[in-house]
N, C-alpha and C positions, 0 to 999 in steps of 0.2 A: 273479369271476363263474362261477359251474357255467354245465356248457352244459347249453341245453335252445333249447326250439323258439319264437321268437312268434309266438300266434295275433293274424292281422289280424283277425279276424270276431270279435267279440266277442258271446256269446249274451244278449238283451235278455229279464226277462222282469219279475214285480213280486211282493211277497210284502205281505201285508197284517199289520202289527206295531199292536194294541189296532186301533181303527177305522179306521186311518193307511196308504194304502194309497202299497206305496215304488216306483218303478222302480228298477233298478238292473241294468248289464251286465255280465256276468263272463266271462274267458279265460284262459286257460292252468290250470298244474298244477302242485301243491307246496303250500307252506305258505301259510295263507291269510293275505292281504293284503284291506287293506278301505281303500279310498279315498275319503275325503269330499268332494265335487268335486258341485259345475255338472254335468248330464247335458248341458245342453244347450248347454253349450261345446264347442268342435271337439275334443275329445279324442283323437287317433291313437293308434291300437293295432299304428303301424306297427313293425318292429323296431329305430329309432331315437330312437322314443318315450321317455317316460318310462313311460307305461303298457305300452307294449310291452317297453320292458327287462327291467320289474315282472314281466310277466305269462311273461315267457321260464321263469321260474322259480319263479314262484309261484302262486297261484289268487286272480288282482285283483279284487275287485269292486269297482267303482265305484258309487257310492249318492247318493241328495243326499234330506237330510233334509225331510219336510214343511212346506207356510210355519207350518202349524200349530207347528211345535216350536222354541220361541222362547228357552227360557230353562234354564239349565243344568242340572234337576232333569227337567224333559220330554223335552231331549235325550237325558239318560242312559237314562233311562225306554224314549224310543225305540230306542236304539245297544242297550241290551242283548236288548231284541224283538228285532232285527232281527239281531243276529248269532244270537238263537235260532231266529228263521224259516228264517236261511240255513244251519243244521245245523250253526253254530261257535260251538265253545266259548268257543274266543281266537285271537285274529288280530293283527296287526299294525296300526297305524291307520297311514293318513296322512290329513288333514285339511289341507284349504286354508282362508283368505284367513278369513271371520267364523264358520268351522266348529273355528281352532283353540283357542280357550282352551274352550269347551265341551268337544273332545276330549282337552283336559289335563284338566279337571273330570272327565271320566271316568275317565280313566287314575289318577286320585287316588283316586277311590271306588270300584272295579272292576279295581284294579293283577291279581288275580287273571283276568281279563276280556283283558287287553290284552300281546303280547310284545316290542312296539315303538310307540314313539310317533312319528312324524314332524312336524311345523308347516312347514308350508310356505306362507310369505309371510305369516304373521298378521297379523291388525288388530291394531291398539294395543287397550289398554284402554279402555273407555270413564272418563271422569274423574269419574263418579258411582260409583265402587269396584269395578267389573265383574272388576279383578285379585284383589282384596281378598276378592269375595268367593267368588272361585274357592280360594284359596289358607290365608283365614281362617276358613275354617267349619268348622273343627275336624276336617278331613281328616288322615288320616297320611298324611307323602310319600311315593308311588309308589315304589317301586325298579325299572322301568320305565326300561330306554333310552329317551332323550330324545333327539331332532336336531331344532336349528331351521333352515330354508333359507328363507331372502331371495327365491331366484328363483320362479320360475310353472312348472305341470306341464309348459308347451307350451315352453319353454327347452329344445331340443336339442341333445346333447352338451357341455355346459354341466357345470364343476364339480362346482356342488350338482345335478346332476342324475347324475351318476357315485358321489357322497357318498353319495344318497337310496339307488340301488341297491345300494350295498356294506354300509349300513346296513342295508337290509331285509333282506340276504345275513349279516347277525351280521359279515361281515369287517369289518377293521379299515381307516382313510384318512388322510388326509392331512390333511385340513381343506376346509372350505367357501372356495372363491374369496374 
């Protein structure tokens, strides 16, 4: 992992995507990493935290989709607009829980906008064919590197924390514990 300085105080701002205001927090410098997670959760930006570790070598933006972004297609439109509004044509994505399958859908349809995709503690697909709707909708499988992490963003110094940081840096790793 390269030498960087973790930023402990993120800048908070918002951007309008369509007619939806999206709040986000941003810190760090380097290649862009967009984390799609709840801003109201206690995400630590210290050097020991996952988000802080990523901010040591990347420009990390944490954003949460507005409540009205519920389907794969509205999520994809929102995310494409968010990247545009942030001035980021391509980014690595880290999506948590309920947003993981939407992020996978985005990566399959907009592979040219995603450099890497990490799904953290993804919710299982709904029994109503949620996963089939993502994979079986005519999309060409993306060539985006993918990592699935069973833990959460709050775990510190865990093997999955290190694996995610290494994955975002493009390094090889031994796998998730």
